[in-house]
Structures are given as structure tokens and as C-alpha cells.
C-alpha positions, 0 to 999 in steps of 0.5 A: 499500500502507498496511501492511507486515507482517513476520514469521511465515508458517505453515501451520496444521493445526487439529483440534477437539475434541481433549482431553487425550492421556490420553483418546486412542484409536488411532483416534477421530472428531472434528468438524473438521480444516482446513488454514489460513494461519497465523502472526502476520504471515499472520493480521494481513495477512488480517485487514487485507485484510478491512477494506480496508487494502492490506497486503503481507506480507514473510515466508519460505516453503519452496519447496515445496507448502505454500509455494505453498498459503499464497501462493495463500491470501494472494493469494485473501484480497487480500494482496499477496505480492510480498515473500513469499520462497521458500527452497529449502533449507527446508520451509514451517513448519507447526503442528499446532493441537489445540483443545479444547471450551473453545477452548483450544489446544495447538500443535506446530510444526516449525522451518521457513522462517519463522525464516530471515527476514533483512535481505536479505529486507526490501524495499529501499525503503518503497513511497510509500504505506506508513503503517505497519509491523507487526512480527509477531512480535518473537522470531520472526525472530531473524536479522533481529533480530540484524542489520538490524531496528533500522536498518530501524526507524530508517529508518522512523521517519525516513520518518514510518512508524508502527511496531506490534509484538507478541511471540512466545514467548521460545524462546531466553531472551533476555528483555527485552535481546533486544527492548530496542534496538527498543523506542524505535522502536515506536509501539504495542507489544501484547505478551500478559500471558503473555509480558510478565510473565516478561520484565519480572519484574513481577506484573501488567499495569500494572507491565509496561506501565510497564516498556515505557513507560519504555524508549521505547514510546509506547503500550503495550497488554498483552493479557489474553485474556478479561480484555480489555487494559491500555492506557498512554500519556502521557495514558491508563492504564486497563483495556478489558474484552473482550466475554464470549463462550463461545469456539470456538477462541482461536487468533489472537485476539491477531493479530485484535486487532492488526490491527483496532487498527491499522485504527482508528488509521490511521482516526484513532480515539483510543488508548482507543477503538481498543483498545475496538474491537480488544478486541470484534474479538478476542472476535468472532474466537473464535467461529470456527474458525481463526485467520483463516478467517472474513473479519471485516469492520467491518460484522461487528464492528459487528454483534457489538458491537450484539448484545453492547451490554449487555456492551460498556462 
């Protein structure tokens, strides 16, 4: 195994197109409804597997039909599920994702098994071949963050394992204090601008990135949607543009970006080059319904870049 993804595992029910509720009727027909694997750790795991990475998922599902559906879907996509924990007292977390014709989404979710991930659920030992851990995402695993995660990251650092992390919404209002203990152990941090600005109390991506970097993160990438990303480390600081597209569904684009960025770093790419390639992959992912339904491969991303070469700068 090369990568261990730790974090949220969810079933997504995606409907398209669904416009503002004010236009709803008692019954109406739409183009597409799908039941898909979802959650940050699941999305990243599926994309990593599609790129040929040996990846295992550590997360929690309920001991129910949805949990079995999710586990089967992951195995069918090449993800190692030996660390996928089944919780008998909880239902598998499910999300209803309503996507409009612009590709924008509104998500409704129920609290389920994914939020119970704790220290006891982590593998006791890192597999010999583990090169990286992806935390997908901070603020989505409260029990583990309160007890056990810092020590696990320290151990990973001691074993030379790279740590990647992104950020979920701060539902408990913990702010910067909620993740500050973990930042010195994170090699690559990829929060969205939407989450980073209120947390850092800044007004722009550049300032937010510097806050995280000053607190110990080695490389910071602020994901800025259609604008691309702002990247900062000791040797590079600058914007990487996204490839302009007309999105079908933006769900999971950030997870796709993290996964593809991780693969390029493990492949030996420079920080800036990995960011550029990951931005292109995220743009490409928005052309398809669902967070990870379509298998994105290196060949597909390269073809996408070639087709949009005049925009890929």
C-alpha cells in the first residue's frame, strides 16, 4: 500500500438539475438521480486507485445496507477496505446533493457513522509500504481529533510518511484552535478559500496561506474553485489558474484535486507542477455527475489538458 486515507465515508444521493426550492411542485421530472459513493476520504481513495495508487481507506460506516453498498463499491473500484469499520449502533452517513444547471450544489446530510471515527479505529501499525497519509478531512472526525490524531501524526512523521490534509466545514465553531495542534505535522495542506478565510481572519488567499505556513505547514495550497489555487512554500509563492470549463457538477472537485496532487508529489513532481496538474484534473472532474463516478485516469487528464492547451497556462 502507498497511501492511507483517513476520514469520511458517505453515501451520496445526487439529483440533477434541481433549481431553487421556490420553483418546486409536488411532483416533477428531472434528468438524473444517482446513488454514489461519497465523503472526502472515499472520493480521494477512488481517484487514487484510478491513478494506479495502492490505497486503503480508514473510515466508519453503519452495519446496514448502505454500509455494505459503500464497501462493495469501494472494492469494485480497487480500494482496500480492510480498515473500513462497521458500527452497529449507527447508520451509514447519507447526503442528499441537489445540483443545479450551473453545476452548483446544495447538500443535506444526516449525522451517521462517519463521525464516530476514533483512535481505536486506526491501524495499529503503518503498513511497510505506506508512503503517505491523507486526512480527509480535518473537522470531520471530531473524536479522533480530540484524542489520538496528534500522536498518530507524530508517529507518521517519525516513520518518514508524508501527511496531506484538507478541511471540512467548521460545524462546531472551533476555529484555528481546532486544527492548530496538527499543523506542524502536515506536509501539504489544501483547505478551500471558503473555509480558510473565516478561520484565519484574513481577506485573501495569500494572507490565509501565510497564516498556515507560519504555524508550521510546509506547503500550503488554498483551493479557490474556478480561480484555481494559491500555493505557498519556502521556495514558491503564486497563483495556479484553473482550466475554464462549463461545469456539470462541482461536487468532489476539491477531493479530486487533493488526490491527483498527492499522486504527482509521490511521482516526484515539483510543488508548482503538481499544483498545476491537479488544478486541471479538478476542472476536468466537474464535467461529470457525482464526486467520483467517472474514472479519471492519467490518460484522461492528459487528453483534457491537450484539448484545452490554449487555456492551460
